[in-house]
N, C-alpha and C positions, 0 to 999 in steps of 0.2 A: 293722630293720639299718641302722647308717648307714653309708653306702658310701663307700668310698675315693673323693677327688677322682679322682685318676689310679692307674691300676693297673698294674704293671712285673709283669712273668712273666719266670721262670727257672727252667729246668728240667734236670734231672740223674739219673744212674742210681746207684743203689748194689747192689754185686753180692751183698751179705748183710748179715745182722744186725751185723757187726762194723764194716762200711762205714758201715751207717744209723746207728750209735751214733758214730762217729767224724765223721758230718757233725754231727749234733747236738753234738758237743762244741765243734767249730769254730765253730758257730754261738754256743752258751753263751759262748765266750770273748767276743763281739762284744756281746752283749746289755747296754743298760744299765738303769738302772732307770727304772720305767714302761714298759718295753714290754710288749707283749702280742702272744704267740703262740698262734694257734689251729690244731690240728691236726685233719686228717679223714683218715679211713681205714677200711677194713672191719673187723671184728675180727680181732684177729690180724694186722693189717695192718703193725704195726711202730712204732706210737707210743710205748708204754712205752721200747722200745729207743731210740728217737732221744730221749725226754724224759730217758733216763737219761745220754746223751752230754750232752745241753744241761745238765743240772744239775751233770756232772761238769766240763765246761768252764767252767761259772760258777764252781767252785771248792767245790762242796757235796761233802762226803763222806757225806751220807747215802745210806741205801737207796731206792733209787726203785721203787716199785710202783705199778702202776693202782689209781687211787682209784675203780674202777667200783662197790665196795660201801660206799664209806667217804664217797664223791661228793668229797673234796678233802684233800690232802695238802700238808703245808708243808717244804721242803728248805731249812735254812739254809746261806749264805755268811758270808765273813767282813764281805762289804760289801753284802749285802741278801738278803731271802727271794725264794724263789720259791714261788709259790701254784699250785698244781696243781690243775685241776678236771676232774671227768669227768661230763656230763651223759647219758650213755648211756642209763641206767634211767629215766630223766624226761622226763614229757610236757611238766609245768609245773615251773619251777624252784623256785616258791613262794619261801619264806625263804632258799634259797641264792642266789637272784637280788640280794637285799640283801647278803649274804657277799661275792658276785662283784663287787657296785659297790663295796663298802669296799676290797676287794682293788685295784681299779683306781683308785680314788682316791688310793691309799697311795703316795706318791713314791719309798718303799724298798723295794719288790716288783716283781718280775717276774711277771706271769700268763701262766698256761699254761693253755688249754682246748681238751679233747676233746669232741666231739660239740657244737660250739657252737651248733647252730642253733636248740636251744631257748632261748638268751639272745641270740638276736641283737638283741634291743632293749637289752640292758645292753652289749654289746660295741662299743668304739670304731672308728670309721671307719679310725683310723690303727693297724692290727695288721699282723703278717704272716701269712699264710694257707698252711699246708703242707698237700699233701695227697699221702699215700703210696699209690701204687697198684702193686697186683701186677703182674708180667709174666708174660703168659700162657704163655711158653716157660720160665721157669724160676722156681719158687715161691719161692726165695730171694731173687731180684732185685726190686727196687722202682724204679719210677720216681719221683722227689720232685719236685712243681711248688710253687715258691712264688711266691704273689703278694704284692704288697708296695705300698706307697703309695711317691711318689716320694722322699719324705723318708727312706725307707731305702736310697735307691739305693746310697749309699757304703757301707754295711755288707754290700748284698748284694754288692758288688764284691769286698769282701775276703774274703768267704766261697766265692765263685767261684776266687779266686786260690787258696785254700788247696786247692782241688781240682786245681791242675796236676799232671799227672802221672795222675791215678787215670783207669781206664779206664772209659769209658762204655760 
């Protein structure tokens, strides 16, 4: 894995799926071509909900679904494509690692990866890693932890500002 030179961390909470999707939407509005987002969570942890918001915020009207069985989906926007990969079922990415590498090198895409551990060697160090954790006291509530390189600080400050007034 290519390690980020400086890792910044921000955490927030979402009270349920609608708020998780809204947070994804807020991030989607801020992403630029070439950005890479890695999501980690348990099964049913809210990754697809977050990505649905992200794609919508970026301007896609495509139906977002988990690519657990298809391994990859593409969502179109007017400005770029969002390549969404899910490596959950793989212990070795094989040919899909090449497809991911092509996506990462395409300046007209945003790449979103679930279960990225299997492709650590392919993922760039300059990426946003988002961990969704369940709250033990409320099955709908999620702790969302953003780890990001210092080059994304401005973007994450804008995202934090969009959360003003949201109950943590």
